[in-house]
C-alpha positions in Angstrom: 20.8 31.7 -1.3 18.5 29.4 -3.3 20.4 26.2 -2.0 20.5 27.1 1.5 16.6 27.8 0.9 15.8 24.4 -0.7 18.1 22.6 2.3 15.8 24.3 4.8 12.5 23.5 3.0 13.7 20.1 2.7 14.7 20.1 6.5 11.5 21.2 7.6 9.5 18.8 5.7 11.4 15.9 7.2 10.7 17.2 10.6 7.1 17.4 10.0 7.2 13.7 8.7 9.4 12.7 11.1 6.8 14.2 14.2 3.8 12.8 12.0 5.5 9.1 12.4 5.9 9.7 16.4 2.2 11.0 16.7 0.8 7.6 14.6 3.4 5.4 16.6 1.6 6.4 19.5 -1.8 7.3 18.6 -2.7 5.8 14.9 -2.7 7.3 11.7 -6.9 8.5 12.4 -5.6 10.2 15.8 -3.2 12.4 14.1 -3.6 16.0 14.3 -1.9 18.6 12.3 -2.0 20.8 15.8 -0.1 18.4 17.1 2.7 17.6 14.4 3.5 21.2 14.1 4.0 21.4 17.9 6.4 18.4 17.6 8.3 19.9 14.8 8.5 23.0 16.4 7.1 25.2 13.1 4.2 27.3 12.7 0.8 25.6 11.5 1.3 28.1 8.3 4.2 26.1 7.4 2.5 22.9 7.6 0.2 23.8 5.3 3.5 24.9 3.0 4.5 21.6 2.8 1.2 19.5 2.7 -2.4 20.7 1.8 -4.0 18.9 4.5 -3.5 16.3 7.0 -4.7 13.2 4.2 -1.7 14.8 1.9 0.7 14.3 4.5 -1.1 10.5 5.4 -0.9 9.8 1.7 3.0 10.5 1.5 3.5 8.2 4.5 0.9 5.6 3.6 2.9 5.9 -0.1 5.9 5.8 1.4 5.6 2.7 3.8 4.3 0.9 0.8 7.2 1.4 -1.2 9.1 0.5 1.6 8.1 -3.0 1.4 7.5 -3.3 -2.5 11.8 -2.4 -2.0 11.9 -5.8 0.1 9.8 -7.8 -2.4 11.4 -6.8 -5.2 14.5 -8.5 -3.5 13.0 -11.8 -2.8 13.1 -14.5 -5.6 9.9 -14.8 -7.8 7.5 -17.0 -5.7 7.0 -20.4 -7.0 3.2 -20.9 -6.0 0.2 -19.2 -4.2 1.6 -19.4 -0.7 5.0 -17.9 -1.9 3.2 -15.0 -3.1 0.8 -14.5 0.2 3.8 -15.0 2.3 5.4 -12.2 0.4 2.9 -10.0 0.3 1.9 -10.1 4.0 4.0 -7.5 5.6 2.4 -5.2 2.8 -0.9 -6.7 3.6 -0.4 -6.0 7.3 0.6 -2.2 6.1 -3.1 -1.8 4.4 -5.1 -3.2 7.4 -3.2 -1.8 10.2 -6.2 0.5 10.7 -9.6 1.0 9.0 -8.9 5.0 8.4 -5.7 3.5 6.4 -7.6 1.4 4.3 -10.2 3.8 3.6 -7.3 6.3 2.6 -5.8 3.7 0.2 -9.0 3.1 -1.2 -9.6 7.4 -1.9 -6.5 7.6 -3.4 -5.4 4.4 -4.9 -6.3 6.1 -8.2 -5.9 9.3 -9.9 -8.3 11.7 -12.1 -5.0 12.6 -14.4 -1.2 12.2 -14.6 -0.3 15.2 -12.7 -2.8 14.2 -9.9 -0.6 10.7 -9.6 0.3 10.7 -5.6 2.3 8.3 -3.7 -0.5 5.5 -2.9 -1.5 5.7 -6.7 2.3 5.4 -7.9 2.8 2.0 -5.2 -0.4 0.3 -6.9 1.5 0.7 -10.3 4.5 -0.6 -8.9 2.9 -3.3 -7.1 1.0 -4.6 -10.7 5.0 -4.3 -12.4 6.5 -6.6 -9.3 3.0 -9.1 -9.5 3.4 -9.1 -13.3 6.9 -10.1 -13.8 6.7 -12.7 -10.8 3.2 -14.2 -12.7 5.1 -14.1 -16.1 7.9 -16.8 -14.3 5.6 -18.8 -12.5 4.0 -21.7 -13.0 0.7 -19.7 -13.2 -2.0 -19.8 -15.9 -0.8 -18.6 -19.5 -3.8 -18.2 -21.2 -4.5 -14.7 -20.2 -1.4 -12.0 -20.0 0.2 -11.2 -16.5 -1.1 -7.9 -16.6 -4.3 -9.1 -16.4 -3.4 -11.9 -13.7 -1.7 -9.0 -11.7 -5.1 -6.8 -11.8 -7.0 -9.6 -10.6 -4.6 -10.4 -7.8 -4.8 -6.8 -6.6 -8.7 -6.5 -6.9 -8.6 -9.7 -4.9 -6.5 -8.3 -2.3 -8.6 -5.1 -2.0 -11.6 -7.3 -1.8 -10.4 -9.8 1.0 -8.9 -6.3 2.7 -12.3 -5.1 2.6 -13.8 -8.5 4.0 -11.4 -8.1 6.8 -12.7 -5.1 8.4 -16.6 -6.5 7.9 -18.1 -8.3 10.9 -19.4 -10.7 8.8 -16.5 -12.3 7.4 -14.4 -13.5 10.2 -14.8 -17.3 10.2 -11.4 -17.5 7.5 -8.2 -15.6 8.0 -7.4 -12.7 5.4 -4.6 -15.1 3.7 -7.2 -18.3 4.1 -9.9 -15.9 1.6 -6.8 -14.8 -0.8 -5.5 -18.2 -0.6 -9.0 -19.6 -2.2 -9.6 -16.5 -4.9 -6.0 -16.9 -6.1 -6.0 -20.6 -6.7 -8.9 -19.9 -8.5 -7.5 -17.2 -10.5 -4.0 -18.0 -11.3 -3.7 -22.1 -11.6 -4.0 -23.4 -14.9 -7.7 -24.1 -15.7 -9.2 -21.8 -12.8 -10.0 -24.5 -10.9 -7.8 -24.0 -8.0 -5.7 -26.4 -5.9 -8.5 -28.9 -5.8 -7.9 -29.9 -9.8 -6.5 -33.1 -10.2 
């Protein structure tokens, strides 16, 4: 009996997620409404709240899942040998982060957790990204005067910085990738002087 209930619960959750993905594909993350999700999933509104505390909890899960899918792809790549290769590998993840301003706002809010018990899908994706970047940076021709973990933290900080600038009208003279290249050259290359070093 318990297995049947668990199976139904998982099937209902899967229907809710599939319905939410349909709505997002048609209208975007911000326009997604719980009412439309439950209607498409064929469940009561109370059923939604039995699975997710609110709309943002569902979106956090969806964004985290998409981030993890990108990280699965990234982990399968050979370690990048230079900054353009790092940026090329991260571009699909960057595209997810910049798909909507609303998505970036959610990522900012849920990228950390107040306690281990509150660590959600987006925070877990950030931790996993940090691990992948650290491994790459330890193997590549990048500066060795600081730890790969610190280098990775800097890369993520710069990624968040240029993503925020991407949504600011004052910063459209350079692409996000150009801004990121300039910052990573200064941060990752020996001497911290970037590609202009002789």
